[in-house]
N, C-alpha and C positions, 0 to 999 in steps of 0.2 A: 546600477550599483548604488547610486546615491539614494534612490527611493528605498532600497533594501536597508541601508544604514539607518534611515529615518524611522523605519518600522520595527527595528530590532528592540526586543525587551532584553536589556542587558542583565537584569536580575534573573530572568528565566534562563537566559543563555549561560550565565555563570553557574547557576544551580545544576543545569543539565550536564554541562561538560565536567564539572568537578565532582559530580555524583558518579558518573559512569567511567571516567578515564583516569589514568595515572596523571601525575602533575605535569610531566613533560608534554603529554598529549593534550591535556585540558588547557594549558596555556596557549596552545595553537588555535583554540576555539574552532575545531572542525565542524561543530554544529551551531547554527544560528537559529534562534527561536523568535518568531514574530510576537508582537504584543497581544494579538488576538488568538494566540494558541494557549489553551488551558492545559496546565500540567496537573493531571489528576493523580498519577502515580509514577514514581521513579524507583520502584522497588526491584525491578527486573535488571537485566544485563543488556548492554549494547556492545556489539563487536564491530570494529572498523577493520575491514579486511583489505582495503585498497590503500592508495596513497593518501597520506594524512596532510591536508592543507587547510588553511582558514576558510570556513564557510563551505566546505565540500558537501555538507548536508544542510538543507534549508527547510525549516518547518513552519508552514503557515503563511508564506508570502504569496505574492501575485495579486492581480487586480482584474478579474474577469468583468467585462462590461455589464453583464446581466446579474451580477451579485454585488451587493453593497459591502465593501470591505470593512465598513465600520460596524456592521451587524453580524457578519458571518464569523463564527468562532470554530476553531479546530480543537481537538482533544488528543493529548498524549497520555495513554493509560497502559503502561508496560509493567507487567508482573512476571513476564517470561523472559525470552531471549530474542532480541532483534539484531540481525546481522546486516550491515551495509557492506556490499562488495565494491563500492566505489561511490562516485557522486550520486546524489539523490535529491530530488526536489519534490517535496510534499506540499502542494499548493494551498491556497486560501481555503480554510474550512475542512481540511483533511482530518479525519478521526481515525486513530490507531488504538486498538484495544487488544492486548495480548495477555491471556490468562496465565496463571502459574503453570509451569512445565511446558507451556506451548512455545512454538518457534515460528518466527517470521523472518524470511530471507528476502532481501531486496537487492537485485543485481545492479551492476554498474549502469549509470545513466537512467535509473528508474525515475519516472516522472508522473505525478498526479497533477492534472490541470487545476482542479478545484473541487471542494465540497464532496469528496468521496470517502467511503468508510471501509476499513479492513478490520474484521473481527476474527480473532484466532483463538480457538479452543485446543487445537492439536498442532497443525502445521500448515503454513501457507508459504509458498516460495515463488518468486519471480526471477526469471533470467535477466540477462542484460538487455538494455535498450527498450524496455517496456514503457508504453504510454497509456495512462488511464485518463479518460476525459472527466466530465463532472457528473455528479449524482449517481455514482456507481457504488454498488454494495458487493463486497467480497467476503464470504464467510464459510467456515468449514464445519459448521454445527447448526442444528435446529434449535439449540438452547433447551427446549423442553423435552425430556426423554419420553419415549413411548415404549411400553412393554406389552408383550402378548400375555396370554392367560397363564403361561408357565414362567413368567418373570424374565423372559429373554428381552434384552434391550434391542429394539428394532431399528433405531435411528441414531446409532453411535456416530460421533464425528468422523469425518474422512478428510484426509489431506487434500489440499488444492495445489496443483502444479501448473504454473504458467511459464512456458519456456521463453527463449530469447525472441526479442523483436516483435512482441505482440502489441497490437493496438486495440484497446477496448473502447467502444463508442459510448456516448452519454446514456445514462439511465439503464445501464445493463446490470444483470445479476450474474455473479460467478459464485456458484454454490458448492457445497461439500461434494467431494469426489470428482470435481472438474479437473480435466487435464487439457490444456490448450497448447497445441503444437507450435513450434517456432514459425514466425512469420505470419501467423494468423491475424486476421482482422475480424473483430466481433462487432457487428453492426449495432447502431443505436437501438436501445430498447430490447435487446436480446437476452436470453437466459441460457446459461451453461450449467448443466447439472450432472455431467458425466464426461467420460473421455472423448475427445475429438481426435480423428485419425489422420486428417489431411493437412500437412503444413502448407504455408504460403497460399492460403485460401481465404475467401471472404465468407463468413458465416452470418446469417441473419435470421431473425424471427423466433417464434416459439410454437412448435418445436424448431430447433435450429436446422438449417439446411445450407449446403454449399451453393453459392450463386456464381462464384468465379474462382478458378484455380490458377496456379502459377502466377501469382501477383507478388509485388513487393511494394512497400510504402516507405515514406521518409518524412521528416519534419519539414 
């Protein structure tokens, strides 16, 4: 807790809380922002749907041994709606970008270890108890539209749904249209680009395949 207090940017923390919340909530400082978290946009909306306590949401903290905390910067760029359903820890170097009219939902006890990115054009949702490792990219869009000869948009954004208690290994990709069932483990370096059907299973590789079923994991 002492190391967290030493790394807080009180200027960013005050801006964040008093921009998004009513005075009673803001004075509780439910969101703490680290010094190396860049606040690019506070134009959107943030909903706190769980118990409101000081520091229940933490942005940009942590100290992974293979990242230099002095050089790794995170980004908060919200122009849509972000909903926190409980405590959340968005670690060192986390980048969040939510476009106008887009929605990002983070379930209770959502945790990003470090240096991962979530890009939302339409909608991305995580259930409770999800853990993302480092160097992960989650996005629901290809960014650049592709049209056929009749002008039909071929690659429109598609929502991403990650259900409860999912663990995503480092350097994985979670792409538009992905649905990850509860209890799944996504192995390091894997790519999810569509719906997965078997909960409580280990998925690895590209293309993904189930290598173990009826598993459970914990911190």
